[in-house]
DONU-175814 format. One line per 4 residues: number of its first residue (from 1); their letters; for each residue x, y, z of N, C-alpha, C. Coordinates in steps of 0.05 Angstrom, whole numbers, plus 32768, in hexadecimal, padded with zeros to 4 digits. Atoms other than C-alpha are relative to their C-alpha. Layout:
REM DONU-175814
NUM> A> X:Y:Z:X:Y:Z:X:Y:Z  ...
REM end
This chain:
REM DONU-175814
1> MLIR> 8014:7FE8:7FFE:7FFF:8000:7FFE:8012:8019:8001  7FF2:7FE7:8002:801B:8043:7FEB:7FF6:8015:8014  800C:7FED:7FF0:7FE9:806B:8012:7FF7:7FF7:801A  8009:800B:7FE6:7FE1:805B:805D:7FF7:801B:8014
5> PRRN> 800B:7FE8:7FEF:7FB6:8094:8082:800A:7FFD:801E  7FFB:8002:7FE3:7FC8:8074:80C4:8020:800C:8004  7FE6:7FF7:7FFC:8012:808E:80BE:7FFA:801A:800C  8000:7FE7:7FF5:7FF7:80D1:80D0:7FEE:8001:801C
9> RKSA> 800A:8004:7FE5:7FD6:80B6:810F:800E:7FF2:800F  7FF2:8016:7FF1:800F:808F:812A:800D:800B:8019  7FF5:7FF3:7FE5:8023:80C2:8162:7FEE:8017:8006  8011:7FE7:7FF8:8001:80F9:818A:800F:8018:7FF3
13> AIRD> 7FF5:7FE7:800C:8033:812D:816D:7FF6:8001:7FE3  800A:7FFD:801B:801F:811A:8125:7FE2:8003:7FFD  801C:7FF8:7FFF:7FD5:8119:8136:7FFC:801A:8006  8006:7FE3:7FF6:7FDC:815C:8156:8008:8011:7FE5
17> MVQE> 7FF6:7FF4:801A:8001:8173:8118:7FEB:8003:7FEA  8012:8001:8013:7FCE:8160:80E8:7FE3:8006:8005  801B:7FFD:7FF8:7F8F:816F:810C:7FF7:8019:7FF5  800F:7FEA:8011:7F5D:8199:80E3:7FF1:8015:8011
21> SHLN> 8010:7FEE:7FF3:7F31:81B6:8115:800B:8007:801E  7FF7:7FF7:7FE9:7F43:81DB:8156:7FEC:800C:8015  8013:7FF7:7FF0:7F1D:81F0:8193:8012:8011:8015  7FF2:7FF2:7FEB:7F36:8226:81C5:7FE7:8013:800F
25> SSNL> 8013:7FF2:7FEF:7F10:8252:81FA:7FF2:8016:7FF3  800D:7FEA:8010:7F05:828C:81C9:7FE8:7FF6:7FF0  8016:800C:8010:7ED4:825D:81A2:7FE8:7FFC:8011  8015:8006:7FEB:7EA9:8253:81E5:7FF0:8019:8005
29> IYPI> 8013:7FEA:7FF5:7E6D:827E:81F8:7FF2:7FF0:8016  800F:800A:7FE7:7E51:826E:8240:7FE7:8009:8001  8016:7FF5:7FFB:7E09:8273:8248:7FF8:7FFD:801E  8003:8002:7FE4:7DF4:8287:828D:7FE5:800A:8009
33> FIID> 801D:7FF9:7FF8:7DAC:828A:82B1:8004:8014:8018  8002:7FEB:7FEB:7D9B:82C5:82DD:7FE4:8000:800D  8019:7FFD:7FEF:7D67:82CB:8316:8003:801A:8011  8004:7FEB:7FEE:7D51:8302:8341:8009:7FFA:801A
37> GENK> 7FF9:8002:7FE5:7D6B:8309:838A:801D:8004:8007  7FE6:7FF8:7FF7:7DAA:8309:83B0:800B:7FE1:8008  7FF0:8016:7FF8:7DDF:82CF:83BE:7FEE:7FE6:7FF8  800F:8017:800D:7DB5:829E:8392:800F:7FEE:7FEB
41> KEEV> 7FF5:8014:8014:7DD0:8261:836E:7FF2:7FE8:7FFF  8011:8014:7FFE:7D9C:8231:835C:8008:7FEB:7FE7  7FFB:8012:8015:7DAC:81F1:8333:7FE8:7FF8:7FF2  8015:8009:8012:7D82:81E0:82F9:7FFD:7FE3:7FFF
45> VSMP> 8004:801B:7FFB:7D67:819C:8307:8008:7FEF:7FE8  7FFB:800E:8013:7D69:8184:82C3:801B:8005:7FEC  7FE6:7FFA:800A:7DAE:81A0:82B2:8018:8000:8015  7FEB:8002:7FEA:7DE0:8188:82E6:8017:800F:7FFC
49> GIYR> 7FE7:7FEE:8008:7E16:81B8:82F1:7FFA:801C:7FF8  8004:7FE9:8009:7DF2:81F1:82D9:7FEE:8011:8013  800F:7FF3:7FEA:7DD4:822A:8306:7FF2:8018:7FF2  8008:7FE6:8004:7DA9:8266:8305:800A:8013:8018
53> FSID> 7FF3:7FED:7FED:7DCE:82A1:8325:7FF3:801A:8004  8008:7FE5:7FFB:7DB7:82E0:8348:801C:8010:7FF5  7FEC:7FED:800D:7DE1:831D:8330:801A:7FFC:800E  7FE5:7FFD:7FF4:7E15:831C:8366:800F:7FE5:7FFC
57> NLLK> 7FF3:801B:8008:7E24:82D0:8359:8004:7FFF:7FE5  7FFB:8002:801C:7E21:82DA:830E:801B:800E:7FFC  7FE8:7FF6:7FFF:7E5A:830A:8318:8019:7FF1:8006  7FEA:8012:7FF8:7E84:82D9:833A:8002:7FE7:7FEB
61> EVEE> 7FFE:8015:8019:7E74:82A4:8304:8010:800B:7FED  7FF5:7FF3:8015:7E89:82D4:82CF:801F:8003:8003  7FE8:7FFA:7FF9:7EC8:82E6:82F5:8010:7FE3:7FFF  7FF6:801B:8000:7EDD:829A:82FF:8003:7FF4:7FE7
65> SMNL> 8001:8008:801D:7ECB:828D:82B6:8018:800F:7FEF  7FEA:7FEE:800E:7EF9:82C4:82A0:8019:7FFA:8006  7FE7:8008:7FF3:7F32:82AE:82CB:8007:7FE9:7FF1  7FF9:801C:800F:7F2C:826A:82A4:8007:8005:7FE5
69> GLRS> 7FFB:7FFA:801A:7F2F:828F:8261:7FE8:8006:7FF1  801A:7FFB:8011:7EE5:8297:824C:7FFF:801E:8004  8005:7FE5:8000:7ED5:82DC:8236:7FE5:8007:7FF5  801D:7FF8:800D:7E8C:82D7:8215:7FEC:7FF1:8010
73> FDLF> 8016:8008:7FEB:7E4E:82CE:823E:7FE2:8003:7FEF  801B:7FFB:800D:7E07:82C3:8224:7FEA:7FFF:801D  8012:7FFC:7FE7:7DD2:82DC:825D:7FE5:7FF9:7FFA  801D:8004:8005:7D8E:82C1:8263:7FF0:8001:801C
77> PSID> 800D:7FFA:7FE8:7D5B:82D9:829A:7FEA:7FED:8002  8019:8010:7FF6:7D2A:82AF:82C2:7FF1:8012:800D  800F:7FEB:7FF6:7CF2:82DD:82D1:7FE7:7FF3:800F  8015:8004:7FEF:7CBC:82D9:8305:7FE7:8001:7FF1
81> ESLK> 8016:7FFD:8012:7C7A:82C8:82E7:7FF0:8017:8006  800E:7FE6:7FF9:7C5A:8305:830B:8009:8017:7FEB  7FF4:7FEA:8011:7C85:8330:82DB:7FFA:7FFA:7FE2  8005:8006:8020:7C6C:830F:829A:7FE5:800A:7FF8
85> DPLA> 801A:7FF5:800D:7C36:832D:826B:8001:7FF7:7FE3  8003:8007:801F:7C1F:8321:8223:8013:800E:7FEE  7FEE:7FEF:800D:7C4E:8358:820C:801B:8002:8009  7FE2:8004:7FF9:7C8B:8346:8230:8009:801C:800B
89> TESY> 7FF8:7FE6:7FF6:7C8F:838F:824B:8019:8001:8016  7FEB:8003:7FEF:7CBF:8377:8283:801A:8001:7FF4  7FE6:8002:800E:7CF4:836A:8250:800D:8018:7FF7  7FF1:7FE6:8005:7D04:83B2:8241:7FFB:8016:8018
93> REGN> 8007:7FF0:7FE9:7CEE:83CF:8283:801B:800C:800E  7FE6:7FF4:7FF8:7D26:83FE:829C:8002:7FF6:801F  7FF8:800A:7FE6:7D4A:83E1:82D9:7FF7:7FDF:8006  8008:801D:7FFC:7D30:8398:82CD:8016:7FEE:8008
97> LYLK> 7FEA:8013:7FF8:7D59:835B:82E5:8017:7FFF:7FEA  7FF3:8004:8016:7D74:834E:829F:8014:8019:7FFE  7FF1:7FEA:8008:7D8D:8396:8291:8014:8004:8017  7FEE:7FFD:7FE8:7DAC:8399:82D8:8016:7FF0:8000
101> AIQQ> 7FE9:8011:8008:7DD2:835A:82C8:8015:8007:7FED  7FED:7FF9:8016:7DF1:8371:8288:800F:801A:800B  7FF1:7FE8:7FF8:7E01:83B6:82A7:8018:7FF5:8015  7FEE:8007:7FED:7E23:8394:82E0:8019:7FF1:7FF5
105> VKKE> 7FE9:800D:800C:7E4E:8364:82BA:8015:8010:7FF2  7FF0:7FEF:800F:7E64:8398:828A:8010:8012:800E  7FF4:7FEE:7FEE:7E74:83C4:82C4:801B:7FF5:800E  7FEC:8012:7FF5:7E9E:838D:82E6:8016:7FF9:7FEF
109> FPEA> 7FEF:800D:8014:7EBC:836E:82A9:7FFB:800F:7FE4  8006:7FF0:801C:7EBD:83A2:826F:800C:7FEC:7FE9  7FF1:8010:8017:7EEA:8370:8248:7FEF:7FE7:7FF8  8011:8019:800C:7EB3:8339:8247:7FEE:8009:7FEC
113> CVIT> 8015:7FFB:8015:7E86:8331:820D:7FE6:7FF6:800B  8019:8006:7FF6:7E40:8331:8223:7FEA:8000:7FE9  8017:8006:8011:7E0A:8312:81F7:7FE8:8000:800D  8019:8001:7FF6:7DC4:8318:8202:7FE8:7FF7:7FEC
117> DVAM> 8018:800E:8012:7D84:82F8:81EC:7FE6:800F:8001  8014:7FF0:8009:7D4D:8318:81CB:7FE8:7FF1:7FF8  801B:800F:8004:7D09:82F6:81CD:7FED:8005:8015  8015:7FFA:7FEE:7CC7:82FB:81EE:7FFC:7FEB:8016
121> DPYS> 800A:8019:7FF1:7CC2:82B5:820E:8008:8000:801F  7FFA:8001:7FE2:7CE8:82C2:8252:7FED:8012:800A  800F:7FE9:7FF4:7CBB:82FE:825D:7FE1:7FFE:7FFB  801B:7FFF:800B:7C78:82EA:823B:7FEE:7FED:8010
125> SDGH> 8016:8010:7FF3:7C3C:82CF:8262:7FF7:7FE9:7FEF  8004:8018:8012:7C30:82A3:8225:8015:7FEF:7FF9  7FE8:8011:8001:7C75:8288:8224:8009:7FFE:7FE2  7FF8:8005:8019:7C7F:8294:81DB:8013:8018:7FF6
129> DGIV> 7FEC:7FEB:8008:7CB2:82BD:81B5:7FF7:8019:7FF0  800E:7FE8:8009:7C7E:82EC:819A:7FE6:8006:8009  8019:7FF8:7FF7:7C3E:830E:81A4:7FEC:7FEF:7FF8  8014:8012:8005:7C03:82DE:81A6:7FE7:800B:7FFE
133> QDGE> 8019:7FF5:8002:7BC0:82EF:818C:7FF0:7FEC:7FF3  8011:8014:8007:7B89:82BC:8187:800F:7FE7:7FF2  7FF0:8018:8003:7BBD:8286:8186:8013:8001:7FE8  7FE8:7FFF:8016:7BE8:82A3:814B:8015:8010:800D
137> ILND> 7FE7:7FEE:7FFB:7C2D:82C0:8156:8000:8017:7FED  8001:7FEA:8012:7C2D:8307:813B:801C:8008:7FF8  7FE8:7FFB:8009:7C6C:8314:8115:8009:801D:8001  7FF8:7FE3:8008:7C71:8360:8101:7FFD:800E:801B
141> ETLV> 8005:7FF0:7FE7:7C53:8377:8144:8015:7FF7:8017  7FEA:800B:7FF0:7C86:834B:816A:801A:8011:7FFB  7FE7:7FF4:8008:7CC1:836F:8149:8003:801C:8012  8000:7FE5:7FF0:7CAE:83B1:816D:800A:7FFA:801E
145> VLAK> 7FFA:8007:7FE6:7CB3:838E:81B1:8020:7FF8:8003  7FE4:8007:7FFF:7CF7:836B:819D:8014:8019:7FFD  7FED:7FE9:8006:7D14:83B0:8184:8000:8010:801C  7FFC:7FF4:7FE6:7D04:83CF:81CA:8013:7FF1:8014
149> MALA> 7FEF:8011:7FF1:7D26:8395:81ED:801B:8002:7FF9  7FE6:8000:800A:7D62:8396:81BF:800D:801D:8007  7FF2:7FE4:7FF8:7D6C:83E4:81CB:8003:8001:801E  7FFB:8001:7FE0:7D64:83D7:8218:801C:7FF3:8005
153> HAQA> 7FE5:8011:7FFE:7D9E:83A3:8211:8015:8010:7FF8  7FE9:7FF1:800F:7DCA:83D1:81E6:8004:8016:8015  7FFE:7FE9:7FEC:7DBD:840B:821A:800E:7FF6:8019  7FF6:800C:7FE7:7DD0:83DC:8252:8020:7FF8:7FFC
157> GADI> 7FE7:8006:8005:7E14:83CC:8230:8005:7FE4:7FF3  7FFE:8017:8011:7E06:838C:8207:8015:8002:7FEA  7FEF:7FFC:8017:7E3E:837E:81D7:7FF5:7FF0:7FE5  800B:800F:8012:7E18:834B:81AE:7FE4:7FFA:8006
161> IAPS> 8019:8007:8000:7DCE:8344:81A6:7FF4:7FE8:7FEE  8006:8018:800E:7DB2:82FF:8195:7FDF:7FFE:7FFE  801C:8006:8005:7D69:82FE:817B:7FF7:7FE4:7FFE  8003:801C:8001:7D50:82B8:8189:7FE4:7FFB:7FF9
165> DMMD> 801D:8005:8007:7D04:82C3:8173:7FF7:7FF3:7FE9  8005:800E:801B:7D08:82AB:812B:7FE5:8011:7FF3  8011:7FF2:800D:7CD5:82E4:8118:800B:8008:7FE4  7FF5:7FFC:8019:7CDE:82F6:80CF:8006:8020:7FFD
169> GRIG> 7FF6:7FE6:8000:7D04:8339:80C2:8009:800C:8016  7FFA:7FF4:7FE6:7D1B:8341:810A:801C:800C:7FFB  7FEC:7FF7:8001:7D62:834B:80F6:8005:801C:7FF4  8002:7FE7:800C:7D5B:8383:80C3:7FF0:8014:8014
173> YLRE> 800D:7FEE:7FED:7D27:83A4:80F6:8013:8008:8019  7FEF:7FFB:7FE9:7D58:83A0:8134:8017:800D:7FF7  7FE9:7FF1:800C:7D92:83B6:810A:7FF9:801C:7FFC  800A:7FE6:8005:7D6D:83F4:80F3:7FFA:800D:801B
177> HLDS> 8007:7FF2:7FE9:7D52:8402:8137:801B:8006:8014  7FE3:7FFB:7FF2:7D96:83FC:815A:8011:8015:7FF3  7FEF:7FEA:800E:7DBB:8426:8125:7FF3:801B:8005  8011:7FE5:7FFF:7D85:845D:8129:8003:800C:801F
181> HGFK> 7FFB:7FF9:7FE4:7D94:8461:8175:801B:8000:8006  7FE6:7FF8:7FF9:7DDC:8465:8170:8013:7FE6:8009  7FF2:801A:7FF9:7DF0:841A:817B:8009:7FEF:7FE6  7FF7:800B:8017:7E10:840C:8137:8017:7FEB:8007
185> HVSL> 7FEC:8012:7FF8:7E47:83E8:815C:7FF7:7FE9:800C  8009:8017:7FF4:7E1C:83B4:817F:7FF9:7FEB:7FEC  8006:801A:8011:7E1B:8370:815B:7FE9:7FF1:8000  8017:8015:8001:7DE4:8341:8148:8008:7FE6:7FF9
189> MSYT> 7FFB:801D:8003:7DEB:82F9:8151:7FE5:7FF4:7FFD  801B:8006:8005:7DAE:82DF:812E:7FFF:7FDF:8004  8004:8018:8000:7D90:829F:8140:7FF3:7FFA:7FE7  800A:7FFE:801D:7D8D:8290:80F6:7FEE:7FE5:7FFD
193> AKYA> 8010:801C:8004:7D77:8244:80F7:7FFB:7FF4:801C  800A:800B:7FE8:7D54:8238:8136:7FE8:7FEE:7FFB  8014:8012:800A:7D2B:81F7:812F:7FEE:7FFA:801D  8016:800B:7FF1:7CEE:81E0:8154:8008:7FE8:800A
197> SAFY> 7FF0:801B:7FF8:7D17:81AD:817D:7FF6:7FF6:801C  8006:8010:7FE8:7D09:817A:81B8:8018:8009:8014  7FE8:8000:7FF1:7D4F:818D:81D4:7FFE:801C:8012  8005:7FE6:7FEE:7D34:81D2:81F8:7FF7:7FFB:8019
201> GPFR> 8011:8007:7FE8:7D13:81AF:8230:800E:800A:8018  7FF4:7FF6:7FE6:7D48:81BD:8268:8003:801F:7FFF  7FFE:7FE2:8001:7D52:8208:8251:7FE6:800B:8008  8018:7FF3:7FF4:7D09:8210:825B:7FF8:7FFE:8019
205> DALN> 8002:8004:7FE4:7D0C:81F3:829C:800F:8016:8011  7FED:7FE9:7FF3:7D45:8224:82B0:7FF0:801C:8001  800B:7FE6:8004:7D1B:8261:8299:7FE0:8000:8003  801E:8002:8000:7CD5:8247:82A1:7FF3:800E:7FEB
209> SAPK> 800A:7FED:8015:7CC6:8260:825D:7FF2:7FF0:7FE8  800C:8012:8013:7CA4:8226:823C:7FE3:800D:7FF5  801B:7FF2:800A:7C65:823B:820F:7FE4:7FF6:8015  8017:8008:7FF1:7C26:823D:8236:7FEB:7FF0:7FF2
213> AGDK> 8014:800D:8012:7BFB:8223:81FC:8010:7FFC:7FE2  7FF4:8006:801C:7C10:8205:81B7:801A:7FFB:7FFF  7FE5:8007:8002:7C55:8200:819C:800D:8015:7FEE  7FF2:7FEA:800B:7C88:8229:8179:8009:7FFA:7FE1
217> KTYQ> 7FFC:800E:8019:7C84:8206:8134:7FF9:8016:7FE9  8003:7FEA:8015:7C6C:8246:810D:8013:8010:7FFC  7FEB:7FEE:8004:7CAA:826C:811B:801A:7FF2:8002  7FE8:8010:8002:7CE0:8237:812B:8000:7FF0:7FEB
221> MNPA> 8001:8010:8017:7CF9:820B:80F4:7FFD:7FE4:8003  8007:801F:8002:7CE5:81C6:80DD:801A:7FF4:7FFF  7FE8:8010:8001:7D20:8194:80F1:8006:7FF6:7FE6  7FFC:8012:8018:7D18:8173:80B0:800D:8014:7FE6
225> NVKE> 7FF4:7FED:8014:7D33:81B4:8088:8017:800B:8002  7FE4:7FEE:8000:7D75:81D1:8076:7FFF:8013:7FED  7FFF:7FEC:8014:7D66:81F7:8034:7FF4:801A:800D  800A:7FEC:7FF0:7D39:8221:8061:8013:8012:8010
229> AIIE> 7FED:7FF1:7FEE:7D72:8232:808E:8011:8014:7FED  7FF2:7FEE:8011:7D98:824D:8054:7FF0:8017:7FF6  8011:7FE9:8003:7D5D:827A:8041:8003:8014:8017  7FFE:7FF0:7FE8:7D5E:8294:8089:8018:800C:8002
233> AELD> 7FEB:7FF7:8002:7DA7:829F:8087:8006:8015:7FE9  7FFE:7FEC:8015:7DA5:82C4:8047:7FF3:8019:8007  800B:7FE5:7FF7:7D74:82F4:8063:800B:800D:8019  7FF1:7FF5:7FE8:7D96:82FD:80A6:801A:800E:7FF7
237> AYEG> 7FE7:7FF6:800A:7DD8:830B:807F:7FFA:801A:7FF2  8006:7FE7:8010:7DB5:833E:8053:7FF5:8017:8010  800E:7FED:7FED:7D90:8360:808E:8017:800E:8013  7FEB:7FF3:7FEF:7DD3:836D:80B2:8008:7FEC:801A
241> ADFL> 7FF8:8013:7FEB:7DE0:832F:80E0:801F:7FFF:8003  7FE3:8000:7FFB:7E2C:832D:80FE:8006:7FE1:8000  7FFD:801E:7FFA:7E22:82E0:8110:7FE7:7FF3:7FF7  8016:800E:8003:7DFA:82AB:80F9:8000:7FE7:800F
245> MVKP> 8003:8017:7FEF:7DE1:8273:8129:7FEE:7FEA:7FF9  800F:8018:8003:7DCA:822C:8125:7FF9:7FF9:801F  8007:800A:7FE5:7DA1:8211:8161:7FE9:7FEE:7FFB  7FEE:800B:7FEE:7DA3:81DA:8177:8018:7FF9:7FF0
249> GLPY> 7FE4:8006:800D:7DEB:81C2:8167:7FFB:7FE6:7FF5  7FF8:8021:800B:7DF3:8174:8160:7FED:7FF8:7FEE  800F:800F:8015:7DB7:8161:813A:8001:800F:7FE7  8000:7FF0:8017:7DC6:819B:8109:8021:8007:7FF5
253> LDVI> 7FE7:7FFA:8009:7E10:8196:80F8:8001:8007:7FE2  8000:7FFD:801C:7DFE:8191:80B0:7FF9:801C:7FF8  8008:7FE6:8005:7DDC:81D3:80B5:8016:8013:8006  7FE7:7FF2:7FFD:7E18:81F3:80D5:8014:8003:7FEA
257> RALS> 7FF0:8006:801A:7E42:81D7:809B:7FF3:800F:7FE9  800B:7FF1:8019:7E12:81F2:8066:8000:801C:8003  7FFA:7FE3:7FFC:7E16:8238:8083:8019:800E:8001  7FE7:7FF5:8002:7E5C:823B:808C:800E:7FFE:7FE8
261> ERFD> 7FF5:8005:8015:7E68:8223:8049:7FF6:8018:7FED  800E:7FED:8011:7E3B:825B:802A:8000:801E:8009  7FFA:7FE3:7FF6:7E48:8298:8057:8017:8003:800C  7FE7:7FF5:7FF3:7E83:82BF:806E:7FFE:8009:801A
265> LPIA> 8005:7FF6:7FE8:7E62:82D5:80AE:8008:7FE6:8013  7FF7:8012:7FEA:7E7A:82AF:80EE:7FE4:7FF1:8007  8015:8014:7FF9:7E4A:8273:80FC:8002:7FF7:801F  8002:8008:7FE2:7E34:8268:8148:7FF1:7FE5:8001
269> AYNV> 800F:8017:7FFB:7E1B:8222:815D:7FF8:8000:8020  800D:8000:7FE4:7DEF:821D:819E:8000:7FE1:8007  7FFF:801D:7FF7:7E01:81DB:81C2:7FEB:8001:8017  8016:7FFA:7FEF:7DC0:81DE:81E5:7FFA:7FED:8018
273> SGEY> 8001:800E:7FE8:7DA7:81C7:8228:7FF9:7FE4:8001  8006:801F:8001:7D89:8183:8214:8018:7FF3:7FF8  7FE6:8010:8009:7DCC:8172:81F2:8013:7FFE:801A  7FEF:7FFF:7FE6:7DF0:8187:8232:7FF6:7FE9:8014
277> SMLK> 800B:800F:7FEB:7DC0:8160:825E:8003:7FE0:7FF9  7FFF:801C:8005:7DC4:8120:8235:801C:7FF6:8007  7FE6:800A:7FF7:7E13:811D:823E:8005:8001:801E  7FFD:8001:7FE1:7E0C:812E:8287:7FF4:7FEA:800A
281> AASQ> 8011:8016:7FF4:7DD7:80F7:8292:8012:7FE5:7FFA  7FF1:8016:800A:7E03:80C5:8269:8019:7FFE:8011  7FE3:8002:7FF3:7E44:80D4:828D:7FFB:7FFC:8020  8005:8003:7FE0:7E26:80D9:82D4:7FF5:7FDC:8004
285> NGWL> 8008:8019:7FFD:7E0A:8090:82C5:8015:7FEA:7FF8  7FEA:8010:8008:7E4F:807A:82AD:7FFF:7FF3:7FE3  8003:800C:801E:7E38:806B:8265:8013:800E:7FEC  7FED:7FF4:8014:7E68:80A0:8243:8018:800B:8014
289> NEEL> 7FE9:7FEE:7FF4:7EAC:80C1:8256:7FFA:801B:7FFC  800D:7FE2:8005:7E92:8108:8261:8017:8012:7FF3  7FEC:7FF0:800E:7ED5:812A:824F:8001:7FFA:7FE0  8001:800A:801F:7EDA:8102:820C:7FEA:8008:7FF3
293> AVME> 8018:7FFB:800E:7E92:810B:81FB:7FFF:801C:7FFA  8002:7FE2:8002:7E92:8155:8208:8013:800E:7FEC  7FEE:7FF3:8012:7ED2:8166:81E3:7FFB:7FF5:7FE2  800C:8009:801A:7EBC:813B:81A8:7FEB:8010:7FF3
297> TLIG> 8012:7FF2:8009:7E7C:815E:81A5:8009:801F:7FF8  7FFA:7FE3:8005:7E9A:81A6:81A8:8015:8001:7FE8  7FEF:7FFF:8019:7ED1:8195:8173:7FEC:7FFA:7FE7  8014:8007:8015:7E98:8177:8149:7FF4:801C:7FF5
301> FRRA> 800B:7FE5:8009:7E78:81BE:8149:8013:8012:7FEF  7FE9:7FF4:8010:7EBC:81DB:8132:8007:7FF4:7FE2  7FFE:800A:8018:7EC4:81A9:80FD:7FEA:8005:7FED  8019:7FFC:8010:7E7C:81B6:80E3:8003:801C:7FF2
305> GATA> 7FFB:7FE2:800A:7E95:81FF:80DA:7FF6:8016:8012  8007:7FEA:7FEC:7E7C:8224:811A:801B:800E:800A  7FED:7FEF:7FF2:7EA6:825E:8131:7FFF:8002:801D  8006:7FFC:7FE2:7E85:8266:8174:7FEC:7FE8:8007
309> ILTY> 800E:8018:7FF8:7E65:8230:819E:7FF3:800C:801A  800D:7FF7:7FE1:7E30:8247:81D8:7FFA:7FE1:8008  8001:801C:7FF2:7E38:820B:8204:8001:8002:8020  7FFF:7FFF:7FE4:7E29:81FF:8250:8016:7FF0:800C
313> HAKE> 7FE8:800F:7FF9:7E68:81D3:8251:8019:8013:8002  7FED:7FEB:8004:7E90:8217:8245:8015:7FFE:8018  7FF2:7FFC:7FEA:7EA8:8221:828C:8012:7FE6:800A  7FF8:8019:7FF9:7EB1:81D7:829E:8018:7FF8:7FF0
317> VLEK> 7FE8:8009:8010:7EDE:81CA:8263:801A:800E:8007  7FE6:7FF3:7FFB:7F0F:81FF:8279:8008:7FF8:801D  7FFC:8008:7FE3:7F07:81EF:82C4:800D:7FE6:8006  7FF6:8019:8001:7F1B:81A9:82B8:8014:7FF9:7FF1
321> GWLK> 7FE8:8002:8013:7F50:81B5:8286:7FFC:7FEE:7FE9  8002:8011:8017:7F2F:818E:8250:800B:800A:7FE6  7FF4:7FF7:8017:7F4A:81BB:821B:801E:7FFB:7FFF  7FE6:800A:8001:7F8F:81AB:8230:800A:7FE4:7FF7
REM end
């Protein structure tokens, strides 16, 4: 045999030399859940090792993470049911929990990259990402609420605003609204291909944000479709997105690849709560080697073409030295 591929696998030095995809801390974004109160740290039952933090403990968590080499954080608020209404007015109320969290993180750690979630569901009494009227999710009317929310986040100091609602036209609407108010420097990370997935369950547990009625299939995408994701990406790129995101991650590596091959914008992958919980459950039962499974998962996102990976494993990977 003239060609023997195993020659390039025969030692660790050679394997490292020819490795095609690499992962480092700058590729990782750490999603963190926030709750009201003081000195609170509540574990999410369906996500072992993941917590909801009051702002004082959020600051400690960010500091610990930054000392490990993490620099990017995506914040998600858990809002008391009494503050929710059909128009999600709490989402942009001056002085709300989320805005205070953004302000405090940027004040204490100006070098951190703070990413914020724009969608109505954490604040909506209906639990949907848009305004509900007679069972229908209203698209254009929802954009007005999203714009108020995005502007409030920018004023609080957000570096990147990430609309996760999947309403048509929201990237262009938010870009114009932010620019007209002097926030041309604030980036948009679009949830470009957000699928109607079964893997969001633990996240909705963490935020208590599940729909009160119906489902999200009229705005989130059909898991069977990839060409539709390309249409969404073309629109987002045209409307001014700075990042394109695919969510969930593991079942949609082909979608990540399709977008990375067609667009020059950085691609983000969301390694979602259900994917995290599956690996945790399997490793805790001794069915998988957690370190190897997590690292294989994360390098898989990089191999598929993801520049950034939102993952609940982010801090743990660095804390336990798995990148080394």
